[in-house]
PLY file of the C-alpha trace (Angstrom):
ply
format ascii 1.0
element vertex 643
property float x
property float y
property float z
element edge 642
property int vertex1
property int vertex2
end_header
0.10 0.11 -0.13
2.57 2.33 0.69
4.36 1.78 -2.36
1.13 2.73 -4.07
1.53 6.26 -3.36
4.78 6.08 -5.14
3.25 5.38 -8.61
0.29 7.10 -8.21
2.41 10.62 -7.97
4.88 9.10 -10.78
1.72 8.04 -12.65
-0.45 11.43 -12.56
3.69 12.74 -13.40
3.09 11.06 -16.45
-0.13 12.80 -17.23
1.31 16.41 -16.60
3.91 15.20 -18.75
2.19 14.87 -21.52
-0.33 17.69 -21.08
3.21 20.13 -21.03
4.43 17.68 -24.43
1.15 18.27 -25.87
0.81 22.66 -25.31
5.09 21.99 -26.20
3.16 21.11 -30.27
0.01 22.95 -30.04
2.53 26.47 -29.51
5.34 24.88 -32.05
1.90 24.53 -34.45
0.71 28.06 -34.08
4.21 29.43 -34.75
4.73 27.40 -37.63
2.70 24.76 -39.03
-0.61 26.70 -39.51
0.52 29.74 -40.87
2.43 30.70 -43.76
6.25 31.03 -45.22
6.28 34.92 -44.23
4.05 34.72 -41.25
6.74 32.14 -39.85
9.64 34.40 -41.12
7.70 37.06 -39.27
7.73 34.82 -35.58
10.91 33.81 -36.54
11.33 30.38 -36.83
12.03 30.56 -39.98
15.05 32.21 -41.80
14.60 32.26 -46.05
16.01 32.58 -48.37
19.73 32.06 -47.02
22.86 31.55 -48.34
25.75 28.85 -48.06
29.04 31.36 -47.12
30.85 28.02 -46.61
31.54 24.56 -45.98
33.10 22.02 -44.78
34.12 18.72 -43.48
34.32 19.24 -40.33
35.17 15.95 -36.93
32.99 13.09 -37.21
32.99 13.52 -41.41
29.99 15.90 -40.94
29.63 18.51 -42.75
29.50 22.30 -41.04
27.94 25.10 -43.06
27.48 28.55 -42.58
24.94 29.93 -43.45
23.41 34.17 -44.09
19.79 34.54 -43.81
19.28 36.80 -46.46
15.84 38.51 -45.63
14.35 40.30 -42.62
17.21 40.57 -41.06
15.79 43.34 -38.63
13.58 40.54 -37.04
13.83 39.00 -33.78
14.17 35.17 -34.27
13.98 31.65 -32.39
17.39 29.78 -33.51
19.57 29.23 -30.94
22.48 26.45 -30.62
21.84 22.72 -30.11
18.32 23.39 -32.02
17.69 20.78 -34.54
16.62 22.31 -37.82
16.17 21.54 -41.73
17.32 22.74 -44.61
14.86 23.44 -47.37
14.13 24.27 -50.66
10.79 25.57 -52.22
10.84 23.95 -55.63
7.44 23.86 -57.25
6.97 20.37 -57.72
8.66 19.55 -53.72
9.54 20.33 -50.55
13.38 18.60 -50.21
14.88 18.85 -47.17
17.86 17.45 -44.97
18.43 17.92 -41.34
21.07 19.44 -39.17
21.99 20.71 -35.86
22.44 24.48 -34.97
26.26 24.92 -33.17
26.22 28.36 -32.93
24.22 31.32 -34.21
23.95 35.33 -34.24
21.89 38.02 -35.55
21.65 37.02 -39.06
24.20 34.37 -39.55
24.59 30.96 -37.87
26.79 27.84 -38.48
25.17 24.15 -39.21
26.20 20.42 -38.80
24.23 18.31 -41.14
23.09 15.12 -40.29
25.25 14.00 -43.39
28.94 14.24 -45.38
27.71 15.83 -47.54
24.83 18.09 -49.84
22.25 16.93 -51.54
22.28 18.73 -55.21
18.66 20.16 -54.74
20.76 22.57 -52.36
22.38 24.19 -54.83
19.58 24.49 -57.39
17.74 27.30 -56.00
16.44 29.06 -53.19
17.18 27.55 -49.77
15.52 27.86 -46.40
15.54 26.78 -42.58
12.72 25.75 -40.92
13.18 24.88 -36.53
12.07 21.96 -35.82
9.85 20.11 -32.66
11.89 18.03 -31.32
9.49 14.84 -29.41
13.06 13.31 -28.60
13.66 14.55 -24.97
9.27 13.42 -24.61
9.38 10.03 -25.54
12.79 9.34 -23.35
11.00 10.82 -20.22
7.67 9.14 -20.44
9.71 5.81 -21.25
11.42 6.37 -18.38
8.75 7.69 -16.13
6.99 4.10 -17.01
10.25 1.99 -16.62
9.83 3.56 -13.05
6.40 3.16 -12.05
6.50 -0.92 -12.55
9.85 -1.40 -10.96
9.91 -4.16 -8.26
12.14 -5.21 -6.22
15.43 -3.34 -7.92
17.46 -0.48 -6.78
15.01 1.53 -9.46
11.90 0.87 -6.48
14.11 1.54 -3.85
14.84 4.93 -4.43
11.89 5.56 -6.29
10.31 5.09 -2.62
12.67 7.00 -0.83
12.07 10.41 -2.92
8.80 9.73 -1.87
9.78 9.10 1.98
8.84 4.98 2.29
12.43 3.79 2.91
14.97 5.90 5.42
17.74 6.07 3.33
21.06 5.23 4.87
24.72 7.03 5.23
28.16 5.41 5.74
30.39 7.16 8.81
31.70 10.72 8.04
35.23 10.96 7.12
36.16 13.93 9.28
39.62 14.03 9.18
39.45 14.40 4.90
40.25 18.03 4.41
41.38 19.35 1.26
43.44 22.53 1.70
41.96 24.57 -1.13
38.55 24.38 -0.26
36.49 26.44 2.64
34.65 24.73 5.63
31.21 24.35 3.93
32.57 22.85 0.93
34.92 20.19 2.61
31.59 19.21 5.09
29.87 18.93 1.88
32.70 16.53 0.24
33.13 15.01 3.28
29.10 14.67 3.17
28.91 13.38 -0.65
31.34 10.56 0.22
28.98 9.40 3.18
25.78 9.12 1.15
24.39 4.98 0.02
21.38 6.64 -1.40
20.71 10.05 -2.34
22.78 13.39 -1.16
22.03 17.12 -2.01
24.69 19.70 -2.32
22.89 23.28 -2.05
24.80 25.89 -3.95
23.65 29.51 -3.71
25.25 32.02 -6.20
28.85 31.99 -5.44
29.72 29.51 -3.47
31.76 27.22 -5.34
29.67 24.62 -6.41
30.78 22.80 -9.33
34.21 23.21 -7.53
33.28 21.01 -4.66
30.91 18.98 -7.20
34.21 18.13 -9.48
36.60 17.22 -5.90
33.79 14.79 -4.54
34.00 13.48 -8.09
37.16 12.94 -7.80
37.98 11.67 -4.55
34.52 9.47 -5.59
36.81 7.72 -8.76
38.86 6.79 -5.56
36.62 3.89 -4.83
34.46 3.35 -7.72
36.20 2.52 -11.39
33.89 5.19 -13.66
30.55 7.53 -12.64
27.81 9.33 -14.92
28.09 12.82 -14.61
25.07 15.18 -15.93
23.53 18.22 -16.43
20.59 19.42 -18.42
21.74 21.82 -20.13
25.45 21.26 -22.93
26.72 24.48 -21.85
26.81 23.07 -17.91
27.89 19.62 -19.16
30.88 21.37 -21.22
31.73 23.07 -17.59
31.92 19.97 -15.73
33.70 18.56 -18.75
36.19 21.53 -18.33
36.75 21.38 -14.47
37.06 17.61 -14.76
39.86 17.43 -17.57
41.71 20.49 -15.36
41.87 17.53 -12.46
43.69 15.10 -14.68
40.31 13.18 -14.91
40.06 11.14 -18.14
36.47 12.59 -19.59
34.28 10.86 -22.42
32.08 14.45 -22.95
29.15 12.50 -25.23
26.81 14.70 -27.75
26.46 16.00 -30.94
29.07 17.58 -32.34
26.85 20.61 -32.58
26.74 20.78 -28.73
29.82 20.61 -27.32
31.96 23.02 -27.09
35.06 23.85 -29.64
37.51 24.01 -26.72
36.17 19.94 -26.13
36.06 18.42 -28.82
38.82 16.40 -27.83
37.38 14.89 -25.30
34.25 14.05 -27.79
33.83 9.84 -28.87
35.59 11.67 -32.65
38.38 13.60 -30.95
39.68 10.66 -29.28
39.53 8.53 -32.02
41.07 11.18 -34.43
43.87 10.99 -31.30
43.94 7.32 -31.52
47.44 5.74 -32.61
45.19 3.49 -34.26
43.40 6.58 -35.63
45.87 6.36 -39.47
45.01 3.16 -40.00
40.97 3.80 -40.05
41.53 6.78 -42.16
43.59 4.33 -44.54
41.07 1.70 -44.68
39.06 4.16 -45.84
40.87 6.20 -48.59
41.89 2.88 -50.00
38.19 2.19 -49.99
37.38 5.29 -52.15
40.46 4.03 -54.49
38.70 0.68 -55.35
35.04 2.63 -55.65
37.16 5.09 -58.05
38.47 1.76 -60.28
35.58 -0.07 -60.07
33.32 2.92 -61.43
35.13 3.18 -64.84
33.78 -0.76 -65.82
31.12 0.83 -67.67
27.95 -1.40 -67.89
28.90 -2.57 -71.29
31.84 -5.37 -70.41
33.13 -9.17 -70.76
33.08 -11.27 -68.18
36.81 -10.75 -66.97
36.01 -7.06 -66.43
32.89 -7.80 -64.22
34.80 -10.18 -62.52
37.32 -7.34 -61.77
34.82 -5.11 -61.09
33.06 -7.23 -58.67
36.63 -7.76 -56.94
37.02 -4.07 -56.91
34.39 -3.56 -54.78
34.38 -6.11 -52.33
38.02 -5.00 -51.09
35.84 -1.74 -51.41
33.29 -3.20 -49.03
36.46 -5.30 -46.85
37.86 -1.80 -46.21
34.66 0.29 -45.00
34.26 -3.25 -42.74
37.88 -3.65 -41.25
37.94 0.42 -40.65
34.20 0.32 -38.53
35.40 -2.78 -36.88
38.09 -1.33 -35.63
36.28 2.66 -35.03
33.39 -0.03 -32.77
36.63 -1.70 -30.90
37.55 2.17 -30.22
34.76 3.27 -28.91
34.11 0.48 -26.67
37.68 0.75 -25.20
36.46 4.70 -24.61
33.32 3.50 -22.50
34.79 0.76 -21.02
37.99 2.82 -19.73
37.28 6.40 -19.37
36.42 7.40 -15.42
33.85 9.73 -16.36
31.07 9.71 -19.30
30.07 13.10 -18.97
26.63 14.11 -20.44
23.03 15.35 -20.83
20.28 13.30 -19.60
18.67 12.61 -23.32
22.69 11.86 -24.84
23.26 9.07 -21.54
20.60 7.00 -23.35
23.35 6.71 -26.07
23.26 2.74 -27.97
27.02 2.32 -25.92
25.55 2.81 -22.67
22.42 0.95 -22.74
23.78 -2.11 -20.93
26.19 -0.43 -18.78
25.49 0.23 -15.04
27.53 2.59 -12.57
27.21 3.71 -8.91
27.03 7.09 -9.04
24.72 9.47 -10.82
25.98 12.91 -10.25
23.90 15.49 -11.36
24.43 19.19 -11.50
22.11 22.39 -12.13
19.40 20.16 -10.87
16.99 22.77 -9.63
16.35 23.49 -13.52
15.33 19.63 -14.91
12.18 18.37 -15.04
12.01 15.18 -12.34
11.45 12.50 -15.51
14.44 13.98 -17.02
16.47 13.18 -13.78
15.29 9.70 -13.81
16.99 8.97 -17.69
20.00 8.35 -16.10
19.32 7.48 -12.80
18.39 4.43 -14.39
21.22 2.95 -15.16
22.51 3.81 -11.25
22.48 3.00 -7.24
23.35 6.38 -5.95
22.54 9.77 -6.25
23.99 13.41 -6.15
22.36 16.16 -6.88
23.61 19.43 -7.29
21.64 23.15 -7.36
19.77 26.13 -5.75
16.46 25.37 -5.71
15.78 29.79 -5.23
17.80 30.16 -9.26
16.34 28.55 -12.15
13.38 26.69 -12.50
13.19 24.26 -15.06
10.41 25.77 -18.49
6.93 24.59 -18.35
5.38 25.69 -20.59
1.66 23.71 -19.58
-0.19 26.57 -17.32
-2.18 23.47 -16.22
1.00 21.17 -16.50
2.86 24.10 -14.13
-0.34 24.02 -12.01
-0.58 20.87 -11.17
3.28 20.35 -10.08
5.24 19.68 -12.89
7.91 22.32 -12.10
8.54 20.64 -8.68
11.69 19.04 -9.37
13.71 15.82 -8.02
15.78 18.54 -6.56
12.91 19.77 -4.16
11.84 16.80 -3.34
15.34 15.45 -2.47
15.80 18.96 0.22
12.65 18.06 1.99
13.98 14.26 2.95
15.80 14.81 6.63
19.65 14.84 6.08
19.82 15.00 2.38
21.15 18.30 1.76
24.36 19.95 3.06
24.67 23.80 1.86
27.76 26.10 0.56
27.57 29.22 2.77
30.52 31.00 1.86
30.30 32.98 -1.38
33.15 34.49 -3.27
31.16 36.50 -5.58
29.47 39.59 -4.44
30.11 42.85 -1.92
28.40 41.96 1.12
25.42 44.92 0.62
24.95 42.92 -2.80
24.39 39.47 -1.17
22.24 40.93 1.12
19.11 41.34 -0.33
18.78 37.66 -1.26
20.89 36.25 0.93
17.80 37.90 4.01
14.93 36.86 1.36
16.26 33.32 0.03
18.76 31.94 2.35
18.13 32.89 6.07
21.15 34.99 6.50
22.87 31.96 6.40
25.55 33.23 3.49
28.61 35.13 5.08
30.47 37.07 1.96
34.22 36.05 1.77
36.62 38.61 3.05
38.34 38.48 -0.33
35.11 40.63 -1.70
33.00 41.63 1.51
34.03 45.15 1.13
35.08 45.12 -3.05
34.05 48.01 -4.72
34.80 50.19 -8.34
36.41 53.01 -6.52
37.56 53.80 -3.21
35.72 56.66 -2.49
33.00 57.50 -0.35
31.81 60.42 -1.71
31.38 59.19 -5.70
28.65 57.02 -6.68
30.61 54.53 -8.03
31.59 53.19 -4.66
27.29 52.71 -4.13
27.30 48.38 -4.74
23.26 49.27 -5.08
21.66 51.71 -7.08
17.66 51.51 -7.99
16.64 53.99 -10.38
12.99 55.15 -10.34
11.03 55.66 -13.57
8.07 56.59 -11.68
5.50 59.44 -12.64
7.87 60.08 -16.00
5.74 58.36 -18.54
8.40 55.31 -19.25
5.42 53.10 -20.69
6.07 49.48 -21.36
5.82 48.34 -24.98
4.24 45.15 -25.86
5.77 44.08 -29.38
2.15 42.36 -30.99
3.86 39.43 -33.21
6.11 38.24 -30.26
3.41 39.63 -27.12
7.51 40.26 -25.71
7.77 44.07 -23.78
10.47 46.22 -24.66
10.59 49.67 -23.16
12.78 52.38 -25.15
12.62 55.55 -22.87
14.38 53.27 -19.85
16.68 51.78 -22.30
17.73 54.91 -23.23
18.12 56.25 -19.29
20.14 52.93 -18.94
22.69 54.15 -21.79
22.46 57.37 -19.91
23.72 55.86 -16.61
26.57 53.83 -18.38
28.12 56.84 -20.53
28.51 58.48 -17.10
29.71 55.60 -15.29
32.24 54.17 -17.53
33.48 58.52 -18.48
33.79 58.49 -13.95
35.22 55.26 -13.81
38.13 56.54 -16.59
39.20 59.53 -15.19
39.24 57.77 -11.53
42.47 56.41 -10.52
41.69 52.54 -10.88
43.40 50.92 -13.33
41.99 47.98 -13.18
39.37 47.15 -16.50
35.66 46.08 -15.54
33.50 42.99 -17.21
29.67 45.15 -17.81
26.39 42.42 -18.27
23.19 44.29 -18.97
19.71 42.05 -18.12
16.38 42.40 -18.72
13.58 39.47 -18.63
12.50 40.36 -21.60
13.45 39.86 -25.04
11.93 42.65 -26.64
14.27 44.58 -24.65
16.94 42.88 -25.13
16.83 43.67 -28.92
16.46 47.03 -28.54
19.20 47.17 -25.71
21.41 45.33 -28.33
20.41 47.74 -31.69
21.03 50.73 -29.81
24.14 50.25 -27.72
25.79 51.57 -30.60
24.21 54.98 -31.45
25.70 56.27 -27.11
28.87 56.80 -27.39
30.84 55.08 -24.52
34.36 54.61 -23.18
35.49 51.18 -23.59
38.97 52.17 -22.59
38.28 50.69 -19.21
36.23 47.58 -20.39
37.03 43.74 -20.42
33.69 42.76 -22.15
30.01 44.51 -22.54
27.67 41.68 -22.93
23.47 42.41 -23.25
21.65 39.10 -22.53
18.39 38.07 -20.86
18.77 36.47 -17.31
18.72 32.97 -18.61
22.12 34.15 -20.60
23.78 34.78 -17.79
22.96 31.86 -15.50
26.64 30.58 -13.84
28.49 33.64 -15.06
28.97 36.89 -12.94
30.29 40.56 -14.05
32.12 43.57 -12.57
29.06 45.80 -12.85
25.33 43.97 -13.71
22.33 46.40 -14.95
19.01 45.64 -15.02
15.80 46.72 -17.02
12.70 45.68 -15.15
10.89 46.80 -18.47
7.65 46.20 -16.96
5.54 50.10 -16.27
1.87 50.27 -16.66
-1.39 51.34 -14.35
-2.02 47.84 -13.56
0.81 47.21 -11.46
1.31 44.34 -14.17
3.87 42.64 -13.74
4.65 39.32 -15.93
7.80 37.48 -16.11
8.88 39.75 -13.18
6.78 37.41 -10.55
9.33 34.49 -11.29
10.88 35.49 -8.26
13.41 32.51 -8.52
14.62 33.66 -11.72
15.14 37.53 -10.26
17.46 35.88 -7.44
19.83 34.74 -10.96
19.63 38.96 -11.50
20.12 40.47 -9.01
23.01 38.02 -7.33
25.38 37.91 -11.01
26.90 41.32 -9.78
30.71 41.65 -8.45
31.30 44.98 -6.91
28.03 46.98 -8.38
23.95 46.52 -9.66
21.75 49.13 -11.15
18.14 48.12 -11.25
16.11 50.21 -13.33
12.56 50.49 -12.96
9.08 51.88 -12.26
8.73 51.43 -8.55
5.15 52.65 -8.78
4.72 49.26 -11.31
6.57 46.60 -9.46
5.90 48.25 -5.38
2.56 46.23 -5.23
4.35 42.56 -5.04
5.94 42.33 -1.25
8.89 40.87 -3.07
9.79 43.35 -5.05
8.60 46.20 -1.91
11.33 45.08 0.35
14.42 44.69 -2.53
12.74 48.68 -2.95
13.24 49.39 1.14
16.27 47.88 1.23
17.50 49.02 -1.88
17.06 52.94 -0.03
18.79 51.96 2.82
22.10 50.22 1.67
22.14 51.73 -1.20
21.46 54.39 -3.73
17.66 55.53 -4.38
17.21 57.73 -7.40
14.90 58.90 -9.83
15.31 58.69 -13.76
14.35 62.30 -13.54
18.45 63.30 -13.09
19.03 61.77 -16.56
15.67 63.36 -18.76
16.64 65.35 -21.14
0 1
1 2
2 3
3 4
4 5
5 6
6 7
7 8
8 9
9 10
10 11
11 12
12 13
13 14
14 15
15 16
16 17
17 18
18 19
19 20
20 21
21 22
22 23
23 24
24 25
25 26
26 27
27 28
28 29
29 30
30 31
31 32
32 33
33 34
34 35
35 36
36 37
37 38
38 39
39 40
40 41
41 42
42 43
43 44
44 45
45 46
46 47
47 48
48 49
49 50
50 51
51 52
52 53
53 54
54 55
55 56
56 57
57 58
58 59
59 60
60 61
61 62
62 63
63 64
64 65
65 66
66 67
67 68
68 69
69 70
70 71
71 72
72 73
73 74
74 75
75 76
76 77
77 78
78 79
79 80
80 81
81 82
82 83
83 84
84 85
85 86
86 87
87 88
88 89
89 90
90 91
91 92
92 93
93 94
94 95
95 96
96 97
97 98
98 99
99 100
100 101
101 102
102 103
103 104
104 105
105 106
106 107
107 108
108 109
109 110
110 111
111 112
112 113
113 114
114 115
115 116
116 117
117 118
118 119
119 120
120 121
121 122
122 123
123 124
124 125
125 126
126 127
127 128
128 129
129 130
130 131
131 132
132 133
133 134
134 135
135 136
136 137
137 138
138 139
139 140
140 141
141 142
142 143
143 144
144 145
145 146
146 147
147 148
148 149
149 150
150 151
151 152
152 153
153 154
154 155
155 156
156 157
157 158
158 159
159 160
160 161
161 162
162 163
163 164
164 165
165 166
166 167
167 168
168 169
169 170
170 171
171 172
172 173
173 174
174 175
175 176
176 177
177 178
178 179
179 180
180 181
181 182
182 183
183 184
184 185
185 186
186 187
187 188
188 189
189 190
190 191
191 192
192 193
193 194
194 195
195 196
196 197
197 198
198 199
199 200
200 201
201 202
202 203
203 204
204 205
205 206
206 207
207 208
208 209
209 210
210 211
211 212
212 213
213 214
214 215
215 216
216 217
217 218
218 219
219 220
220 221
221 222
222 223
223 224
224 225
225 226
226 227
227 228
228 229
229 230
230 231
231 232
232 233
233 234
234 235
235 236
236 237
237 238
238 239
239 240
240 241
241 242
242 243
243 244
244 245
245 246
246 247
247 248
248 249
249 250
250 251
251 252
252 253
253 254
254 255
255 256
256 257
257 258
258 259
259 260
260 261
261 262
262 263
263 264
264 265
265 266
266 267
267 268
268 269
269 270
270 271
271 272
272 273
273 274
274 275
275 276
276 277
277 278
278 279
279 280
280 281
281 282
282 283
283 284
284 285
285 286
286 287
287 288
288 289
289 290
290 291
291 292
292 293
293 294
294 295
295 296
296 297
297 298
298 299
299 300
300 301
301 302
302 303
303 304
304 305
305 306
306 307
307 308
308 309
309 310
310 311
311 312
312 313
313 314
314 315
315 316
316 317
317 318
318 319
319 320
320 321
321 322
322 323
323 324
324 325
325 326
326 327
327 328
328 329
329 330
330 331
331 332
332 333
333 334
334 335
335 336
336 337
337 338
338 339
339 340
340 341
341 342
342 343
343 344
344 345
345 346
346 347
347 348
348 349
349 350
350 351
351 352
352 353
353 354
354 355
355 356
356 357
357 358
358 359
359 360
360 361
361 362
362 363
363 364
364 365
365 366
366 367
367 368
368 369
369 370
370 371
371 372
372 373
373 374
374 375
375 376
376 377
377 378
378 379
379 380
380 381
381 382
382 383
383 384
384 385
385 386
386 387
387 388
388 389
389 390
390 391
391 392
392 393
393 394
394 395
395 396
396 397
397 398
398 399
399 400
400 401
401 402
402 403
403 404
404 405
405 406
406 407
407 408
408 409
409 410
410 411
411 412
412 413
413 414
414 415
415 416
416 417
417 418
418 419
419 420
420 421
421 422
422 423
423 424
424 425
425 426
426 427
427 428
428 429
429 430
430 431
431 432
432 433
433 434
434 435
435 436
436 437
437 438
438 439
439 440
440 441
441 442
442 443
443 444
444 445
445 446
446 447
447 448
448 449
449 450
450 451
451 452
452 453
453 454
454 455
455 456
456 457
457 458
458 459
459 460
460 461
461 462
462 463
463 464
464 465
465 466
466 467
467 468
468 469
469 470
470 471
471 472
472 473
473 474
474 475
475 476
476 477
477 478
478 479
479 480
480 481
481 482
482 483
483 484
484 485
485 486
486 487
487 488
488 489
489 490
490 491
491 492
492 493
493 494
494 495
495 496
496 497
497 498
498 499
499 500
500 501
501 502
502 503
503 504
504 505
505 506
506 507
507 508
508 509
509 510
510 511
511 512
512 513
513 514
514 515
515 516
516 517
517 518
518 519
519 520
520 521
521 522
522 523
523 524
524 525
525 526
526 527
527 528
528 529
529 530
530 531
531 532
532 533
533 534
534 535
535 536
536 537
537 538
538 539
539 540
540 541
541 542
542 543
543 544
544 545
545 546
546 547
547 548
548 549
549 550
550 551
551 552
552 553
553 554
554 555
555 556
556 557
557 558
558 559
559 560
560 561
561 562
562 563
563 564
564 565
565 566
566 567
567 568
568 569
569 570
570 571
571 572
572 573
573 574
574 575
575 576
576 577
577 578
578 579
579 580
580 581
581 582
582 583
583 584
584 585
585 586
586 587
587 588
588 589
589 590
590 591
591 592
592 593
593 594
594 595
595 596
596 597
597 598
598 599
599 600
600 601
601 602
602 603
603 604
604 605
605 606
606 607
607 608
608 609
609 610
610 611
611 612
612 613
613 614
614 615
615 616
616 617
617 618
618 619
619 620
620 621
621 622
622 623
623 624
624 625
625 626
626 627
627 628
628 629
629 630
630 631
631 632
632 633
633 634
634 635
635 636
636 637
637 638
638 639
639 640
640 641
641 642
């Protein structure tokens, strides 16, 4: 009877996942299938026409293309790295297409890896376009994983399922209190000792700037002293790349699984193709393939009308070619098998953990980073292969994306991290942060973390300048646009919001800040990030940045992104444009407080927030934030910069 409650919840979760998948597909249809080509181009889900600027054969014997759109170049788009797309030709008699995966993308150009080693002839015969494809694979894998968890009986999957439900107690080994890594702080060492004592489920809770990834990779390193191999996952390719990089820096042999388009250029050596290319046997594989090509070429010289001897010779050439290909594949398969057998860490996204070479493999431990961003069924995909689960993340930062209101209301956005933190004794908190000045940390610390965080002495008092009289030394500024009539504007096509007048204030403040910083005695260069929760505002800011003369003599970098784009990153100075300004006090997306927690914790030395207090002040979170700025920072009015 006890187990039935777990099965009932997971069965309901499966229904919610189907609701989410159907909503996702409905939105895709609305933007794509049910509208004409012109509307799709306006919606940013189709590029047409495009031109091929460059093509070359890359790793994995896959074709790499550089593409450029030549129409609607002023429109925002929804293409992003890692997405699957179709390259198509709109010939009158038929629609022809070939699929690929986006490697990288900018405003009007992108790099595409085609799932082939050459383009078909039709790609050179007319106008080409690019469509975003609906990716059903992740939903299929999540549903399949839930089925296995629901039906599990008398095995480790069933035990883990019931532990997460609170039906079976979790257990721990004796903590190795004498284990100390000198380069880590007290709470990080405590976290690693905790991980090593876990028999079933453990959680590293890492608030912003507390060295969560540093702690996790050290825990993996020490676990490998006891275990031959571990599985390491994260919900995004960027997070998997970071883990791969950090583990490789420790000298750990990592196999990074994934499509070449989704793996960072710097980490290609850790991929299957990269490791095969560095193998001493690689020259033999290349030689066999070259021989096969030569035999095919020689066989092709024979015409259809030839004698018996010629036919024999032709058949012999083809047989030799096929033998060479077979030998090359056998050698390659052997190398791949050895990689999966001997690599200390297999690092991938959850869906990639279904790779055919991993189907029968089993691991003792799954390390899952950025677990706050993963739907529960997503974590179950790799967990089915493992006996022990270590989650790492912060349930007060970015949540998973759930598009269906009904699915969200039903609890689909409650993650496995949320559930496991509720289990007694599972969680250890990292409490010393190395990013923010104490004042920048203070609001988030009080609102989300019960004032348990401590700013390390290396960052606690650092500011842009040491002059206490200068506004540059103030670590927080709130610039209030209330009463200025800086009303928000909604794009009728994307339904996203912008606020150009608020953007102008931001640039004028930035202009002044850079000018005054250059005049100060500081010699250090700084990096700057500009954040807006709304893509429409982000586009406006990017398009208008060059209109303002900015003194960049002491600027290392200046980037404009959405909140999600800055996840895991930090800057000396962060500007946040809140955008919303209306009489109804509607704040929409700003109500996602976990995302706002990410935004306000990216700055090291100075945080500048611009918004309308009359619009946001009715919300308890923003009311508290405005009061905090008044007491601990600078509360200013936009009238100071108004023309």
